[in-house]
C-alpha positions, -999 to 999 in steps of 0.1 A, spaced: -223 345 323 -230 352 286 -241 324 264 -251 302 293 -216 296 305 -212 278 338 -186 287 364 -180 257 387 -165 279 414 -198 298 419 -218 268 433 -189 258 455 -184 294 469 -221 300 474 -226 266 489 -199 272 514 -213 307 521 -248 292 528 -235 265 551 -214 292 569 -243 317 569 -249 317 607 -212 322 614 -208 349 587 -238 368 602 -225 363 637 -190 375 627 -204 405 608 -226 416 638 -199 411 664 -172 429 644 -195 456 628 -185 445 593 -219 437 577 -215 470 557 -190 452 533 -201 416 540 -237 420 529 -230 433 494 -205 406 488 -230 379 499 -257 394 478 -235 394 447 -225 357 452 -262 348 457 -270 367 425 -244 346 406 -259 314 422 -294 325 411 -283 331 375 -263 299 373 -292 279 387 -311 287 355 -287 263 337 -298 234 359 -328 212 353 -351 194 377 -370 204 408 -339 215 428 -334 243 403 -364 261 418 -352 255 453 -318 269 445 -333 300 428 -358 306 456 -333 303 483 -308 325 465 -335 351 458 -345 351 495 -309 356 505 -305 385 481 -337 401 495 -327 396 531 -292 410 524 -306 441 506 -332 447 532 -308 444 561 -283 467 543 -307 494 533 -328 494 564 -298 489 588 -320 462 605 -298 432 606 -323 409 623 -338 402 589 -307 381 582 -317 357 610 -348 346 591 -327 330 563 -327 294 578 -364 297 583 -369 306 547 -346 278 535 -367 252 555 -399 267 541 -386 264 505 -375 229 511 -408 220 527 -427 235 497 -407 215 472 -407 182 491 -443 185 503 -456 198 470 -441 168 453 -462 145 474 -492 158 454 -476 147 421 -473 113 405 -436 112 415 -424 127 448 -390 143 448 -372 115 466 -385 91 439 -372 113 412 -338 114 428 -338 76 433 -347 70 397 -316 88 386 -296 58 400 -323 31 396 -346 39 367 -366 6 373 -376 13 409 -396 -16 424 -431 -9 438 -417 -13 474 -390 12 464 -417 37 452 -436 33 485 -403 38 504 -394 70 486 -429 84 494 -423 77 531 -388 93 529 -403 124 513 -428 126 542 -400 122 568 -380 150 552 -411 172 553 -414 165 590 -377 174 594 -382 207 576 -412 216 597 -393 208 629 -361 225 619 -378 255 605 -399 258 637 -368 257 659 -350 281 636 -379 305 640 -379 301 677 -341 310 678 -349 342 658 -378 352 681 -357 344 712 -331 369 701 -302 350 715 -274 351 689 -254 323 706 -285 300 705 -293 311 669 -258 304 657 -255 271 677 -288 257 663 -286 270 627 -248 266 623 -242 233 640 -271 213 655 -294 216 624 -265 202 603 -258 174 627 -295 164 627 -296 166 589 -265 145 585 -279 119 610 -312 117 591 -293 113 558 -270 86 573 -300 68 589 -320 69 557 -290 55 537 -286 26 562 -324 17 560 -322 19 522 -292 -5 521 -310 -30 543 -341 -27 521 -320 -33 489 -303 -64 504 -337 -78 515 -351 -73 480 -321 -90 465 -325 -120 489 -362 -122 481 -357 -120 443 
């Protein structure tokens, strides 16, 4: 990665790895193969961390924080032979997302408004208010999801942990995204009628 070169396969590979994290950990634990899987995951996360430096915007820090947390958890689990540390990764991801989304509520422009202005630079006052509400909703989601993820770790049931963190959490996130998109479309149509 000399000279700031970007490798498009790295975000794709690491993105897939992060989505599949619960299944990779479950596979590694059940097949006693974390001894080779953890170093590979840590290396991919290191590439993701380095490549995130080329990005701009608030999501850069989320990407770097989440990658660094994954590297630390992989290293700690490998060196200490205590693989339960890997189970905390979804909790850390939710905390990082909550910190970024929640922290942006204390700025002049919350994260969702920044993202909305990429498509609509001249966001209406009602759009600005809406983005603030959506940012709060996402904060609530991260609190709830992170809390349940922590519960699954403390419960110690790998099937429950994998089910929640590998499927249910993604279904809830997709439902929230789809619901928000539908509400936004209705709001845009209403604004166009009222204009």
